[in-house]
N, C-alpha and C positions, 0 to 999 in steps of 0.2 A: 504493500500498500504506500510506503515510503515514496516508490518510484513515480507515482503520480502525484503526490504532494496535495493530497485530497483534504479537504476540511471536514469537520466531524458530521456535518449534514450529508456530505459526497460520500463519507464512508458508510455512514448508515444506509444509504440507498445501495450501496454495491453489496453489503452484507445481507440486506433484507430482501432483495430481489435476484441476485446473481450469484452469490457466493454459495457452494455447495457444502452443506454442513461446516466443517471446521477447516477446509482446505485453505492453504496459504495464497497470498496475491501470486507467487509465482506457479503454483500448482493450477490455479485458476486460469494463468495465462497459456500454460501448456495445454490445459483441457480445450479452451476455447480456441486455440490456434492449432491444435493437434500437433503441435511441437514444430510448427512450420516457422522458421526462424525469421524470415523476411516479414511474415503476416504478424508475427509477435512483436517485433520492433515497431512496426506501424500503430498497434495497440498501444505499446507502451509508450511512444511519442505522442499518442492521442491525435493521430492524425486520421486514423480510422478507428470504426468500432462496428460491430455486429447490431443487428436487431435484439431487443431484450428475450426473445426466447431462444436464440442461439446462445447468447451469453449465459443464460440459466440452465439450459438442458443439454448443450453439446456433449456427448460423449456418455451421458448418463443411461443410454441403451445398453450400456455394458455393465451396468448395474441393475438390469432388468426394469428400467422405467421406461413405461408407454407413454412418451412425452413428445409432441412433434416439434420441429425447428422454426414450423412456419408459424408467422404471428396470426395470419387469418386466411380464411378460405371464401369462396363463394361456391355453395351447392347449386344444383341443378333446380331452374326455376319450377315451383310445383306446377304440376299437370292439372288441367282443369277436370277434376274427379275428386271424390272423396278418398280414394287410395292415393292419389298423387299428393294431396294435401297433406295426410298424415304420414305417409313416406318422407316427405319433406321434414317433417317434426323431428322423424326417427334420425334422419341424417344430421339435423341441428344437434340433437341429444348427444351423439356419438361423437361429433367433431368437437364440442364442447368439453366432453369428457377427457380429451387428448389435450386441451388447452388452447385450442384454437378460437379465434372469433370468427364471424360468419357473415355475409352478405346474401341476400336473397332478393329476387324481384318477383312480384306477384301479379305481374301483368298479363300472364296467360289466364289467369280465373276469371271466370265469368262476371259480369257486373250485378249488382243489386237488382233484384226483381227479373233476372233472365230464368226461363224456362228449365227446370231440372225434371228428369223421369224417376221420382221417386215421391215418397210421402209428403215431402215439403211443398211440392208443386213450383215453387221460385226459390232462388237462391238468396241468402242474405248479403251476398256479394263478396268481393275480394277483400276489402277493408275488414271485414267482420273476422277474419281467420288470422289478422295481425296479432290479436290477444293470444291466441293458441302459441305463437310464436314467441311472444314476449313471455309467456308462462313458461315454455320450455327452457328460455335462455336463464329465468329465474332459479328453475329448480334444479339445474347442472352445476355443481360447485368445481371451482378450480384453484385448490389451495387458500381456502377462504374467501375467495373472489367469486365473481358470477361473470359470464361469458359476456362478449360485446356482440350487437346485432345490428346490420343495417337492414332495413327495408325498403326498396324503392318501387315506384310505379311509374308507368309511362303517363305523359301527359295526354296522350290519345285515349286512355282507358275512360270508359263513361264515369266510374266512380271516383275521379281525380278530386272532385270537389269534397267527398268524404274523406278522402285520404288527406288531404292539405288541411282539414278541420280536427283530426282525429286526436292530435296532441294538444289542442286548446284545452281539453281537460287533462290535467296533469296526472288523474289517476289513471290513466288509461295508457296502454302501450308504454309501460314503464321502462320496460329493459331493452329499449330499442331506439336508436335514431332513424329518422325518415329523410328520403331525399326524392325528389321529383325528377324523372327523366324528361328533359326539357328538348325538344326537337328544333331545327332550324325553321320549319313552316310555322310551328307555333310562335316563335319570336316573331317572325316576319308579321303575324296578324297582331300581335300585340304592339308592334310598331305602328301599324295602319288602323289601329283599332276596329278590327273587323271580327264578324262572328268565327268560329271555328269548331269543325265537326269531331267530336270524339266517338270513335266507332270500335266495336267490337264484334266479331264473327263465331258463333257458336258453331264448333263443328259437328257435335253430334246430333245437332236438329235443325242445322243451316238457320237458326234463328240471326238475324241482323239488327244489332242495337246501335242507334245513334242518337246521340244528345248534343244538342247545338248549344255553345256557350260564348260569351263574349269574352275574346282573349285576354284583352286589357284588364277586363274586371276580374278576372280569374286569378291573373298574374299580380294585381294590386291586392287580391285576397292574401295570396301567397306571401307578398312583401309583408303585409300586415301582421299576419302570423310569425313570421319570422322576426321581425321587429317586436313583437309583445311576447313570444314565447321562445325564440331562438330556433324554430324549426318550421317547416321542413327546409334542408338544403337544396341546394340546386345541382344536378349533373347534366352536362350539355351533350345529349346522345351523340349528336352527328359528330361532333369533334372528337368524342371518343372512339365512336366507329372509323372514322375518315384519316386519324393522324397516328399511325403507329405502323409497324413493321408488316403486319398482317392485312392491312387495308385491302388489298385485292386477292386474299384467299378466300375463295367463296366456300369453302367447308369449313371455315372458321367463324365463331358466332361469340361475342361477349355474352355472360349470362347474368352479369351484375358485377358490383364494387364491394371491396372490403369495408368494413365498419368506418374507417377513417377515411374512406374513399381516394387513396392514392394508388390503388391497384384494380382496375378493369381486369376481371379474369373470365375465362370461358368456365362452364360447368365443371366442379371439380377442381378449379384451379387454386392454387395457392400462393401467398406472398412471402418470399425469403429475402429478409431486410438487411441491409448493412449501410452504413453513412460515412462519408468523409467530413472531417471536422476543417473546413475551408480556413478557420482562423488559424491554424496551425501552419499554414503555409506562407503565412506573411512575415517576412523579415526585413526590419529597417523599412516599414511602409510599402514593400515590395511583393508582390505575389510570385512565389517561385513556381512557374508554370512548366518548367522543364521537369522539375523534382515531382510535381503533380502527374506528369503524364506517365512517368516510369511508376509510380504506385498505383495507377489505374489498372496495370497489367496484373500485378500481384494481386490486387482486389478481386477482378474478375475470376481470375484461376481459383482463388479462395472461396468465392461464391459458389462455384460450380462444383469444387469439392465436397462442401457442404450440402449442396443439392443431392449429389450421388449417396454421399452418408445417410442422408434423411429420408431417401425414397422409401425404406420399409415401414417407416414411423407415421405415415399419414394415415389417419383412422379409417377410410373409406377407400374401397378398391376403386371407384372412379376419380378418386382423388390421386391415388399412385399411378393409375393409367394417364391421367391428362398431366401430370408432373413431368412423367417419364417422356411423353409425346411431344410437349411443347417447351419445358425447360425453361420457365419463366423465372428470373431472378429479378431483384429490385434494389439496386444500389443507388444511393441519394447522396445529399449533402446537408449540413448544417452548420451552424456558427457563423453564418453569411452576416449578420449584424456586428459580431465581433470582428470578422475579417474587415468590413468597411470602416469602421473605428480604429482598427490597427493601422489602415491605409490612410486615415484622415479624411474619409469620404463620407457624405451624409447620404443615407438611406433614402432612396427614392426620387435622388438627383440623377440628371443625365448620366453623370460619369458613373454612378452606381449601376446604372442600368447597363452601360456600355461594358463595364468589367466584367459584370456577372453574364452578359451575352458571350463575351469572349471564354471565359471559363466553362461555361455551359456547352458551348461549341467543342472546346478541347474534350472535355468528359464525354462527350456523345461519339465523336469521331473515334477517339481512343479506346474505348469500351467495345465499340463495333468492332474494331480491327482485331482487339484481343478476342473475341467471340470468334471471329474467321479463323485465326490462327488456332482456337482450340479446336474447331471444326476439322481443320487440316489434320490435326493429331487423333483425335477421337471420332470425328465423323459429326454431320451437323444433327440438329434436332430431327427425330423421326418423321414428322410432319413438314419437314421443310420443303418450300415450293420456289422455284426462280421468281415468281411474281413478285418476292420481297424487294426485288430491284426496282419495280415501278413505284414503289412506296413513296409517298411524298416526306415522310420523316426522314427516309435514307437520303434522298435527293437533298434535303436541307442541310443535313449534319455531317454526311460522310465525304472525303476528298477522294480524288480520283484513286490514290493507292489503296484504299480501304475498299472501295466500290469493286475495284480489281480482285483483291482477295475474297470478296464475298462472291463474285462470279465464278471464282473458281473452286472454293472451298466450301460455300455456304455459310451459315451461322449456328453456333453451338447452342444459341438461346434465341426463342422467338420474341422475348421480351427482357428488357436489360436493365432500364433506368426509372427509378421513380423517388419521389421525396415525400417521406414518411414526417409525422410531426415530431417524432423523436424527443418526447417530453422527459422521460425518466433519464435516458442515458446522455441528453443535453444538461440536464440539471446535474447528473453525476460528475460530468467534466466541468461544470461550471462555465458553460457557454450557452447562446442563444440556440433555440430550437428551429430546426428546418430552414425554410427561407424568411421567418417571421422577424419583424424589429424588436428591439429590446421591449420588454413589457411596462417594465417599469425601473428607474435607476436605483431605487431602494425601498425597503419595507421595514416596518417597525416590530421590533421583536421585544416580547416582554419576560422578565425574570422576576421569580419570587425572592425577595429578599429576606436574610435573617433577621432584620430589624422591623418585620411587618409592614414593609413598604415595597410596593411593586416597583421595579426598575425597568424604563423603557429606554431602548437604544435603536438607532438606526443602523439597518443592515444593508449595505450596499451591493448591487449585482457586481459580480467578480471584476468585469472589464471595467466597470466605473470605479472600484476601489483601487484596482491597479493604477489608474490614470490619476487619481486623488493623490496616492501615495508617491509614485514617480515624480510628480510635478509640483507636489507641496501647495494644492491650491484648495479651494473650497467648490462645493457643489455648484454654486450660482455661477461660479467662474469657468465651468465647463465648456469647451468650445462647441460651435454650433453643429459639428458634425456628431456629436451625440444627441440621439434624438429617440424618443418613446414613441410607442404605438399611438398613444393619445394625441401625439403631435403631428403625425403624418397623414397628408391628406389621403383619405381613402382609395381614392382614384390612382395616385401613386403607387399605394400598395397593390393594386390590381395590376399595374403595368409591371411592377417587378415579377409577379406571377406569370404574366404573360411572356415575359423574357424567358424564364426559366421553362415555361412549357414547351417552347420551341425546340428544346433540347432534351427532353423527358418524352420517352415512348409511350410510358404509363402515365400517369397523373400525378397530382401534386396534393396532399393534404395541407390545408392552409384555412386560417380564421382571419376574418377581418373585424378587429376588436373596437367596437363603436361607444363613444360615451352615451350616457343616459338621455342627452340632449339632441341625439341623432333622430332624425325623422324617418318617416316612412318613405318620402321622396329620396332619401339618402339611400336606403336599402334598394330602392327601385333603381336608382342610378349606377350603383355598385353592381348589381346583377346584369344589367343590360350591357355595361362597361365590360364586364366579365366575358360575357358573350361575343362582343366584338372584338376583345382582344385575343380571342381565341382559347380561353381556358376550358377545361375539361370539368370543372367543377368548383365550387366555392362554398365557404360556411362563412355566415355573419352572426356575431355575438354582440347584443347591444347591452351595456352594463344597466342593470337595474330593471331588466324585463321582469315579465311574470313567473319566469321559469326560476328566477332567483329569489322571489318575493312570496307573496301571500299564495297558497295552493287554493286555487279556483275550481269551484264545482259548479253544476248547473242548478244547483238549488240555490235560489235567491233568498236566503236566510239573512237576517238582521246581522249575524255574525260577521259576514263576508262584504257587506254593502253599507254604505253611509246613507242612512234614510233622513232625508231632510225633513223637519217638521218644526213643531213647537219647542221653545225651549224650557227644558225639563227642569224642574227643581232639583235640588240636592237633597236626597233622602235624609231622614231625620237621623236614622242610625250610623249616620257617616261619620268614621274615627279618622284621626288624622295622623300619619306616620310620618317623622322627621327623617330627612336623609339628607347629609353633607354631599355636596358637589365641588370639586375641585377643578378649575378651569385654567386655560392659559393667562387669563388676567384678573384672576381673585377667586375666592370662595363663595359659594352660594349655600343657601340652606331651602331645600325642597319640602314642601308639605304634601304628602300625597294623602287623597281621602278615598275611603274605602268602604263601601257599604256591604255588611254581612247579608242582608235580606236580598240584594240583588245580585251577590257574590261579584263583583266586578269593582274597579276604579271608577269612581264616579265625578271627582274634581281633583284639583291641584291648583297650587300657588306657590310664589317663590318670593325669598328675602334674599337681597345682597348684605355682605357684611362690609363691603366697600364700594366707593363711588367710582365712576369711572365711564369711558365713551360709550359702552355697550349698555349699561343699565337699561335705558328706555327699549333698545332692541330686544332684549331678554325679556323684559316685561310683556311687550308685544307678542312674542314668540309663544310664551306660557298663556296668555290670553287666548290666543287662537287655538292652542293644543286643547284647553280645557274647554274651549266653545265647541269644538268638535265632538267632544264626548257629550256635552249638554244638548248637542242636536242629534243625538242618537248614534253616533259613530262609536268607534272603539280604537284602540292603540294601533290595530293594524292599518285602519284607514290613516292615522296620524304619521305611521312609519311610511307609507307610501308617500303622504304630502312632502315629508321631509328627507325622502331619500335622496335627493338630487344634491344637498347641502355639500358644499366643497369643505376643503381642510383649512381651518383656520390658523394663520401662520403663529399665533401666539401658542396654540397647541404644540405644532411642531417645535418651536424654541423652548417651550418647557420640556418636553421630553427628552431632547438632546441634553439638556441641562440636568437632566434626572429629577426635576421637581415633580412633587406628586401631582398626579392627575386621575380625574375620574375617566371611565371609558367612553372613548368617544373623539371624535375629530374636530368639534366645533360645539359652541354651547349648547344649540338646539339637540344636537344627537348625544351629548353627554347627558342633558336633562331626559330625553326620550329612554335611554338606556338605564337610567336610574329609576324611572317610573316602572319600566319593564321588569326590572331586578325586584323592587317592591311586590308588583303584583304576581310574580312567582313565588315570592316568598309566603303571600298571603293566600293565594289559591292552589290548592295541591294538585300537583300534576301526576296523573296516574296512567298506569298501562303504557308505560315507556320502557324499552328494554333497558339493562343497566348501562351498556356501552353508551348509549344516547344520553342516558340521564347524566353521564360524566360530561357529554359534549354540552348538555345543557348548562351546567354547572360552569363549565369553563367558559362558554360564550355568553352566558346569560341572555339567551334568546328566549323570547315568549311565543309560542306556537298556538294557532289555532287548533281546535279539535280535529279538524281534517288533515292538518299537516302532523300532529302528533300520531295519527293512525297511520298516514303515510310512511312516516319515519319510521314507526315500530315495524311496519312490515318490511320496508325496504332497507333499513340498516344506515349504514354510514354514507353510501352512494346517495340515500335519497336526502341525507342531511344536507351533503353538497350541493345537491339538485336545488334545494327548496331555499338554501340561504346563500349560495356561492362562496361559502366559507368552508375551510379546512377543517374535517371531523376530530383530526388530531389537535392541531394548534390554535385553530380558529381565525387564522390569516386569511386573506383575501386570496381566492384562487385565480391562476391565469388559466385563459381559454385558447387551447391551440388544436386545430385540426379535429373537433370533436371530442377532445380531451381535456380535463381538468387537471392541471399540475399547481401543487402548492411550492412557492419558491422558498419557503421557510424551513419546512420539514421534510420536502421531497414525495408527500403522498400524491397519488395520481390515480386517476380512473377514466376509462373512455366513457363517455357519456351518450 
């Protein structure tokens, strides 16, 4: 471990996720590299690292472990029959039991209301079976975790509106993320505001089902749901089908995408992942392109060795056959944000796009050349056809020397390049994930003091900390090429992904993180720009959306909506609980009123122990909060209203100085947190599992009954989903490629 010079957090990730029992770091290196000295050196130098499944599982088959090396699979799309639907569920279960995540496309299932030849007369539709697949994902364990599932549906399907709306209810399909397969024809109809035909032909009875929709209205509905619920994502089907090495192979068909959407795969296909750390190739502000070229050959060879070694370890016969026939691997990159900072280049600038374009082209051309040389030595993949030479991807990325080698020998792999989210491995190495910008320069960590005083301190992202230390400057003195995701124009972020997609024959797992203030128009513009830039898919996550906050249901009960009405009197049995609050500009005394007869907080007011410029602002905040209660609202409503409050500079300053502070980032949030803490103490929280009780105690979050039930049923993942907070340390989670990652403790989970 000394070789990597890892922090305590990074060591914990290695030990918890990738170390096998008590093996040493050197033993782990030998196992993961299979004692390949060139590969071992790349890993030791942090220039390349395999995907998590390989790091954790390679070589363990020798110890009798039935665990795949592949992160994810795509199973055959369920056929339009009861047998086909449940055969798919069986394949899901078996694949999950070996540790793989799964993508499925349900576009072959007939829509709601279609005729069936059994007792039901008509079907409940494709969307109704999503709960079945979600339930299977929940049932099959993976070493204390649950599997990851992606469900997709073609926009041409008549059930598409139901599909888009399914996850507006956060109690449904909780164990899958969903994406819509968008076609070019549909996007053209959106731009022209035209009607669009969703068609389905039922083979066994020749029934033709056509549903006419307004394309733009449907697309805006999709945008709204993503803005409010972070789902569905979008996959651009025609770009997926038409920009790859198998573009003109008539016998080949993609069956779907893996859960993080970086790997379009045929039925039974799997993604075997590994990533270059581009930041490690920068020396004195210059990217060492020649060194990078040499290492590409080492990595392509190594990925093929892992593929051969792992062939018997795939759970299903169709997976073993597909992997053998097409030999798809997924080599990608990470640390791009760190690379650009080391080069003094601003993420999203023309210069950054140009350098990434050059690196991407180098990666693609040399990876193709190495695959051709491996085909010379071992033969091309069994399903190889010369039509590869006509593919747009090859023409765009291969030079004459590489094309001549392919003409002569073929290719060892039908798919070579992909960019995964790299959440855990990039955190372990202390670099940015995938092609993502730096999420934030720093975060706040809290420690418990021996003197009954919480100590807050700022923890900087490694690349930021390194710069501050080496240059002896303060955070506010960072040069302008230090830029976080919140500061980047989303369209520039899309352009960066577009540059990389030109050189990636598979796809890219990527999330555009938006502030809470982002609009539905912003989502619309990102999605349309992504299509025009030639992306294969994209995910958008708006901070503070409903997926982070209150769990909504279709029941319009008073607990979950603000009822506007008459000013209600304070109940006579209201008692007031005193609570001190420590803010960045002084001490406050909060009085929280609780009614035993109504079993709820009914009123509160505040007194300041000092005078200052904020006194009248605080009074106004508390009056508005209390007023919402008196008008029939609750703390959930208040939390929604104040969710967008930014961080007060006085709080940041006080934390850095080690001064005593209440939980929060401003006076309004500190007051709200204190009120919620009082309510939690006064109102017993029942039927919550022990591990969530700990989380509740640590986070001082108050949940509605619906949320408590949801969390009890689904555990830590649900806690993260409802709060966007880490269930271990309660820090804010980063969202990347459909995954949530904690920068503080390293917890991660595909969502």
